[in-house]
N, C-alpha and C positions, 0 to 999 in steps of 0.2 A: 060792300058797303063801307062807310068811312065809320070809324070808332066814335063815339056819341061823344066821349069826353075830348075828343080834338076838335068836333063839329058845333057842339052846343052852343047858341048863342053867337057864334061868331059871324061876324057881318061883311058881306063882299057888295063892291059897287061894281054891277057888270057893265059894260060899254060896248053897245052891241046894236046897230040899226036895222040887220035883218030879222025879219018880225019871224021868219021859218026857225032861225037859231034861238031867236029870243026863248020863244016859248017851250021849247024841249029842254033846254038848258037849266033855264029860271027853274022850272018844275022839277027837275031831277034834283037842284041844288037844295030847293025849299024842303021835297022828301028827304033828304039827306041832313037836314037840321041846320042849315044856313038861313040866316037872312039876307034876303038879296035886294038891292035897289038896281034898277035900269036905267041906264041913261043912253040916248040914242043920239048923242052930237057930242063934239066937244066942250061946247058950252054948256050942257047943263049936266056934264062930268064934273067941270068945275063947279057949277051952283049947289051938286051932291056933297063933293069931295069938302068945300068949305064948312058945309051945313051938319056935315056928320063924322063920325068915326068910324074909321073902316077896319077891320082886319088884313083884307087881301084886296086886291083890284086884278079884275079880269078886262083886257084892254084889246079889241078887234083894232085892227091897225088902220084900215081904211075907214073913215066916217064923211057925212056929207059935207061938214065944215071943218076939217081938218084930218089930223091922223092920231093913233094912239101914241106914237111917238113924242108928239107934240104934249099929250096928258103927263108922260111920264117924265118930258122933262121939267115941267111946272111942279110936278108932284115933289119930285127930286130936291126943288129948292129948300122945302121945309119937312119932307116926311120921309123916313125909311120904311116904310109900308111894304110889304111883299109885293111884288107886279107879275104878274105872269100876260104875254101876248098872245091872242090868238089870231093866227093869220094864215092867207089862204096862199102865201108865197114859201115855199123852202128855199128860197137861194140865198146862199150864204150871206150876201150884201145885206138883206134884209135883217136875218139873224143877227150878225154882228151888228149891225145900227141899234137893233133895240138893246142887246147885253149892252153894249157900251154907254148907251145914255142910260143906264142902271136898273133895268128889267131884270129879275132875279129868274124868269124861265120864259120859254115859248112851247108855245102847241099849233102846229101845223092843222090846217082844215084840208077835207074833213076829218073829224077826229071820230074816239069812240068815246061816250062819255065815263065809261068804267076809267079811262087814263086819264081824263079832266081830274076825275074824282080822286085819283091815284095822288097827281099830281099836286092837287091842291093839299091833302092830305099831308104830304112830305113836309112843303113849303111851311104850312100852318106850323107843323110840328116842329121845323127848325127855327122858326120865328119865336116860338114859346119856350125854348129850351132854357132851363134853368140849370144853374151850376152850385155845387157847393160852396163856402166861405172858404173853406180850405185849399191852401194851393191856388189861389185865383189870381195869379200874377203868372203869364209866361212870355219869356224874356230871352232875346238873342240878337245879338249882331244891330245893336241898335233898336231894333223891333220890340215893344213891350203891348202888351196887351193885359188889361183889366178884365177877366173875365166875369166878376161881378158886375160890372156895371157894362160891360161889352164895349169897351174903348178901348182904341189902338193909338200907339204914339210911335212916330219916327224920331227919334233923341227927342227934344221937347216940344215936339208939332204933333200935333191931334189930327191923326188921318180918318176922313169919311168913309166907310167901306159900307158895302150892299151886304145885305145879310149872307150871301152865297161868299162873298169875297170872305167877309171875316171867317165863316165856317172854315173855309180853304185855308186860309192864312193860319188859324189855330190847329187844323190838321199838320200842315208842316210843322211847327213851331213844338209839337206834340212828338213829333219823330224827327228830330235834327240828325242829318247823316246816313238817316234811312233813303233807299230808291222806293218811292211808291208808285206802282203800276197805274195807268190810266184806268183802267177797269175798277180797280180797288179805289181810287179815288173818287170817279163818278158814283160807286153804291155808296161810297160814305155820305157825300152831298144831296144825293137825293134818297137816304135812307133805305137802299136796298132795290131802289127802282132803277138804275143806273141803267139798265138798258133799255128805258124810252127814251134816253138821252143821245141825241148826235154827238158823236166824239169832237167834231170842230167845236162843240159848245165850250167845253174846259180848256180848248186853246186860247179861247176868247177871254174866258176869266183868267188864264194865266197871264196873259198879254197885259189886261186890265188891271191887275192885282201888280206885276212889276213896273207897270208906271207910278205907282204910288210909294213902293219902299223902296226900289232900286234908286240910286244916285245917276246910272244910266241904264233905261232900261233895255237899250241895244246891246249892253254888256253885262248882263248881270254878274251877280257876287254873291248873290243871296240865294236866289230861288233860281236851280241850275235844270235843265233839261238833259234827260238820259236819252240819247237817240234809241228808239227801239226798246226803251224800258217802262221810262216813265218821268217822275222829275224828283227832286231831292233838295233840301234846305240844306244849305252849305255853311251857315251858321253855326256858332257855338252856342 
């Protein structure tokens, strides 16, 4: 069961059209303290999102009038709200597409309710993380992060980061020159639940982050890959 302090009054927009799935997951979420709205189409999802304030979105990929990818793309124009995809496809192309569009996590069907709750808990904990006011600036190799405002700059240009990208970059800037194993990174990003996450997911996030912080993402100089070990922040 999730921690009540994390869940209490948290509001989720659950976008799914399969009635057999809606009933079970919605009941479980509400039993564990969440407030849940259910949309069954892309258009209904837009209407709910524009009318309310949500702490997290659960998006099915295949919907009667479009896809969860469409919703994610539209939401990311104005909001950094955490997004989890629920997909029947575990194909790499589908997973990569969802993460590249700005999704924070994905869960493949059929799923266990305990796993869904654990992943939601971890994502909400990360999104609600607060930092102390002292030492609120991380800076290295032209990249600067204001931890108190959760804002990142490359030089004088603000860089929009998703929640996972932000936490990943903070982890590297706090450990310059240190090789971080993939397993350690996954556990830090998912609050000890890294075993739930496919190893390919980290590669997607690294690639996405490099596109935002590197001058040439194909020849990175800041965020380096240490073959067989993990990744390292090379900047000072």
